[in-house]
N, C-alpha and C positions, 0 to 999 in steps of 0.2 A: 056708782057710789056718791060722787060728789053731789048728784041731783037729790039724793037722799039727806045729806047733810045740809043743804040749802032748805029743804023742807022741814028740817028739825027731827027727822026719823032717828038719827044716830046723833050722839054727841061726841065730837071730837075736840080733843085738846092738842094745840100745836106745841110741841117741845122745842122744835127747830124748824129750819127750812125744810129739811127732809126727813126728819122723824115725826111721824104723826101717831099719837096714842088714842085709841078707841077704848071706851070703857068695856072690860071683858064681857058683861052681860049684854051690852050693846052689839059687840063684836059677834057673839054666838047668835044673836038674833039675826044679824046680817048674813051670816053663813047658812043659817037655815033658811032665811028666805032665798038665797042665792040657789039653794038646793032645789027649792020648789020650782024656781023659775027655769031651771036647766032640764028639769024631768019632762 
């Protein structure tokens, strides 16, 4: 996932050291991409 963040594929907002917020639409896309790769 962090590779994608560096490439700018998903936008991440760091709320704190441990809490990371990903925009909902971006998160859904990330999940969908993950499903494609796991099939």
